[in-house]
C-alpha positions as a Markdown table, in Angstrom:
| # | Residue | x | y | z |
|---|---|---|---|---|
| 1 | Met | 163.0 | 9.7 | -47.8 |
| 2 | Ser | 159.7 | 10.6 | -49.4 |
| 3 | Asp | 156.4 | 8.9 | -48.9 |
| 4 | Glu | 155.4 | 9.1 | -52.5 |
| 5 | Pro | 154.6 | 5.8 | -54.2 |
| 6 | Arg | 157.0 | 4.5 | -56.8 |
| 7 | Ser | 155.9 | 3.4 | -60.2 |
| 8 | Phe | 157.5 | 0.8 | -62.4 |
| 9 | Ala | 157.0 | 0.3 | -66.1 |
| 10 | Val | 155.9 | -3.1 | -67.1 |
| 11 | Glu | 156.6 | -4.6 | -70.5 |
| 12 | Glu | 154.8 | -7.6 | -71.7 |
| 13 | Val | 156.7 | -10.1 | -73.8 |
| 14 | Ala | 155.1 | -12.8 | -75.8 |
| 15 | Ala | 158.1 | -15.1 | -75.9 |
| 16 | Ala | 161.8 | -15.0 | -75.0 |
| 17 | Thr | 164.6 | -17.1 | -76.5 |
| 18 | Ala | 166.6 | -19.1 | -74.1 |
| 19 | Pro | 170.3 | -18.4 | -74.0 |
| 20 | Pro | 172.5 | -21.1 | -75.7 |
| 21 | Arg | 173.6 | -23.9 | -73.5 |
| 22 | Ala | 177.1 | -25.3 | -73.4 |
| 23 | Arg | 177.4 | -28.7 | -74.9 |
| 24 | Val | 180.1 | -31.3 | -74.6 |
| 25 | Glu | 180.4 | -31.5 | -78.4 |
| 26 | Asp | 181.2 | -27.8 | -78.5 |
| 27 | Ala | 184.2 | -28.2 | -76.2 |
| 28 | Pro | 187.7 | -28.3 | -77.7 |
| 29 | Thr | 189.0 | -31.9 | -77.9 |
| 30 | Pro | 192.1 | -32.5 | -75.8 |
| 31 | Pro | 195.1 | -34.1 | -77.5 |
| 32 | Glu | 194.5 | -37.3 | -75.5 |
| 33 | Ser | 191.8 | -38.8 | -73.4 |
| 34 | Pro | 191.9 | -38.6 | -69.6 |
| 35 | Thr | 192.7 | -42.3 | -69.5 |
| 36 | Glu | 195.7 | -41.9 | -71.8 |
| 37 | Thr | 196.9 | -38.9 | -69.8 |
| 38 | Leu | 196.7 | -40.9 | -66.5 |
| 39 | Ala | 198.5 | -43.8 | -68.1 |
| 40 | Arg | 201.3 | -41.5 | -69.4 |
| 41 | Lys | 201.7 | -39.9 | -65.9 |
| 42 | Lys | 201.8 | -43.3 | -64.2 |
| 43 | Asp | 204.4 | -44.5 | -66.7 |
| 44 | Tyr | 206.5 | -41.4 | -66.2 |
| 45 | Leu | 206.4 | -41.7 | -62.4 |
| 46 | Glu | 207.2 | -45.5 | -62.5 |
| 47 | Gly | 210.2 | -44.8 | -64.7 |
| 48 | Phe | 211.3 | -41.9 | -62.6 |
| 49 | Leu | 211.0 | -43.7 | -59.3 |
| 50 | Ser | 212.7 | -46.9 | -60.5 |
| 51 | Gln | 215.8 | -45.1 | -61.7 |
| 52 | Arg | 218.9 | -45.6 | -59.6 |
| 53 | Pro | 222.0 | -43.5 | -59.5 |
| 54 | Glu | 224.7 | -44.9 | -61.9 |
| 55 | Gly | 227.7 | -46.5 | -60.3 |
| 56 | Thr | 226.0 | -47.3 | -57.0 |
| 57 | Ala | 227.8 | -50.0 | -55.1 |
| 58 | Pro | 225.6 | -52.9 | -54.0 |
| 59 | Gly | 226.0 | -52.1 | -50.3 |
| 60 | Glu | 225.3 | -48.4 | -50.6 |
| 61 | Pro | 221.8 | -46.8 | -50.5 |
| 62 | Gly | 220.1 | -47.5 | -53.8 |
| 63 | Gly | 222.3 | -50.6 | -54.4 |
| 64 | Ala | 220.8 | -54.1 | -54.8 |
| 65 | Leu | 222.2 | -55.5 | -51.5 |
| 66 | Tyr | 221.2 | -52.5 | -49.5 |
| 67 | Glu | 217.7 | -52.5 | -50.9 |
| 68 | Ala | 217.4 | -56.3 | -50.2 |
| 69 | Val | 218.4 | -55.6 | -46.5 |
| 70 | Ile | 215.8 | -52.8 | -46.3 |
| 71 | Ser | 213.2 | -55.2 | -47.9 |
| 72 | Ala | 214.0 | -57.8 | -45.2 |
| 73 | Leu | 213.6 | -55.2 | -42.5 |
| 74 | Arg | 210.2 | -54.2 | -43.9 |
| 75 | Glu | 209.0 | -57.8 | -43.3 |
| 76 | Ile | 209.5 | -57.6 | -39.5 |
| 77 | Phe | 206.4 | -56.2 | -37.8 |
| 78 | Asp | 206.1 | -54.7 | -34.3 |
| 79 | Pro | 203.9 | -57.2 | -32.4 |
| 80 | Glu | 201.8 | -54.4 | -30.8 |
| 81 | Ile | 201.5 | -52.0 | -33.8 |
| 82 | Pro | 200.6 | -53.4 | -37.2 |
| 83 | Val | 203.5 | -51.6 | -38.9 |
| 84 | Asn | 206.9 | -52.9 | -40.0 |
| 85 | Ile | 209.9 | -51.7 | -37.9 |
| 86 | Tyr | 211.5 | -49.8 | -40.8 |
| 87 | Asp | 208.4 | -47.6 | -41.5 |
| 88 | Leu | 207.9 | -47.3 | -37.8 |
| 89 | Gly | 211.2 | -45.5 | -37.6 |
| 90 | Leu | 213.0 | -48.0 | -35.4 |
| 91 | Ile | 215.9 | -48.5 | -37.8 |
| 92 | Tyr | 218.4 | -45.6 | -37.4 |
| 93 | Gly | 221.0 | -46.9 | -39.9 |
| 94 | Val | 222.2 | -49.7 | -42.1 |
| 95 | Glu | 225.8 | -50.0 | -43.1 |
| 96 | Ile | 227.1 | -52.8 | -45.4 |
| 97 | Thr | 230.8 | -53.3 | -46.1 |
| 98 | Ala | 232.2 | -54.5 | -49.4 |
| 99 | Glu | 232.8 | -57.9 | -47.8 |
| 100 | Gly | 229.1 | -58.3 | -47.0 |
| 101 | Ala | 229.1 | -57.5 | -43.3 |
| 102 | Ala | 225.9 | -55.6 | -42.3 |
| 103 | Ser | 225.6 | -53.4 | -39.3 |
| 104 | Val | 222.1 | -52.3 | -38.2 |
| 105 | Ala | 221.5 | -49.5 | -35.6 |
| 106 | Met | 218.0 | -49.7 | -34.2 |
| 107 | Thr | 216.0 | -48.7 | -31.2 |
| 108 | Leu | 212.7 | -49.7 | -29.7 |
| 109 | Thr | 209.6 | -47.6 | -28.9 |
| 110 | Thr | 210.5 | -47.7 | -25.2 |
| 111 | Pro | 213.3 | -49.2 | -23.2 |
| 112 | His | 210.7 | -51.3 | -21.4 |
| 113 | Cys | 209.3 | -52.7 | -24.7 |
| 114 | Pro | 208.2 | -56.4 | -24.2 |
| 115 | Val | 210.2 | -57.4 | -27.3 |
| 116 | Ala | 213.5 | -55.8 | -26.2 |
| 117 | Glu | 215.1 | -59.3 | -25.8 |
| 118 | Ser | 213.7 | -60.9 | -29.0 |
| 119 | Met | 213.5 | -58.1 | -31.6 |
| 120 | Pro | 217.3 | -57.5 | -32.1 |
| 121 | Gly | 217.8 | -61.2 | -32.5 |
| 122 | Glu | 215.0 | -61.4 | -35.1 |
| 123 | Val | 216.5 | -58.4 | -37.0 |
| 124 | Glu | 219.9 | -60.1 | -37.0 |
| 125 | Leu | 218.5 | -63.4 | -38.2 |
| 126 | Arg | 216.5 | -61.8 | -41.1 |
| 127 | Val | 219.3 | -59.5 | -42.2 |
| 128 | Ser | 221.9 | -62.4 | -42.2 |
| 129 | Ala | 219.5 | -64.4 | -44.3 |
| 130 | Val | 219.7 | -61.9 | -47.2 |
| 131 | Pro | 221.8 | -63.4 | -50.0 |
| 132 | Gly | 225.1 | -61.6 | -50.2 |
| 133 | Ile | 225.2 | -60.8 | -46.4 |
| 134 | Arg | 228.1 | -62.7 | -44.8 |
| 135 | Glu | 227.3 | -61.6 | -41.2 |
| 136 | Ala | 224.9 | -59.2 | -39.5 |
| 137 | Glu | 225.3 | -57.2 | -36.3 |
| 138 | Val | 222.5 | -55.3 | -34.6 |
| 139 | Asn | 223.3 | -52.4 | -32.3 |
| 140 | Leu | 220.4 | -51.5 | -30.0 |
| 141 | Val | 220.7 | -47.7 | -29.2 |
| 142 | Trp | 218.6 | -45.4 | -27.1 |
| 143 | His | 219.8 | -42.1 | -28.3 |
| 144 | Pro | 218.1 | -40.3 | -29.9 |
| 145 | Pro | 215.0 | -41.7 | -28.3 |
| 146 | Trp | 212.2 | -42.9 | -30.6 |
| 147 | Asp | 209.2 | -40.7 | -31.1 |
| 148 | Pro | 206.3 | -40.8 | -33.5 |
| 149 | Ala | 207.9 | -38.2 | -35.7 |
| 150 | Lys | 210.3 | -40.9 | -36.9 |
| 151 | Met | 207.5 | -42.8 | -38.6 |
| 152 | Ser | 207.1 | -42.8 | -42.4 |
| 153 | Asp | 204.0 | -41.3 | -44.0 |
| 154 | Glu | 202.9 | -44.9 | -44.8 |
| 155 | Ala | 203.0 | -45.9 | -41.2 |
| 156 | Arg | 201.1 | -42.8 | -40.1 |
| 157 | Leu | 198.5 | -43.5 | -42.7 |
| 158 | Glu | 198.2 | -47.1 | -41.5 |
| 159 | Leu | 197.7 | -46.0 | -37.9 |
| 160 | Gly | 195.3 | -43.2 | -38.9 |
| 161 | Met | 197.6 | -40.4 | -37.8 |
| 162 | Leu | 197.6 | -38.6 | -41.2 |
């Protein structure tokens, strides 16, 4: 590298014009406002999520009686955890016969759970109170054992696990 000083040419300018600024008025107008787009998307999702398969029997998943039983199960909360037992993943299965007999397979978080004696009775009582259910039977099972992976996303969110 040489030790010779470098020289730069300097040009004096009296004034410079500023570049044009983007303005909202210059932007192309969308076909609908953001509020209208959001309303349309919500309406689409509500319609999509509320659709039920055609020909679903009342006691099958998606049927009115089955959904009423699930709704009743979602009203029962674990006394130690502020989440309902359905979203907590304690319900392993619900079967409803054409005659209206419901069978619920459920577990508890641990075999030594303090509500081991009362929870199955409460589930039986709530399910049998659903209009259209003639009788309810609750089967307490321990296999597969419950673990937090069985919880719904709503339950994980409620417990701060998401």
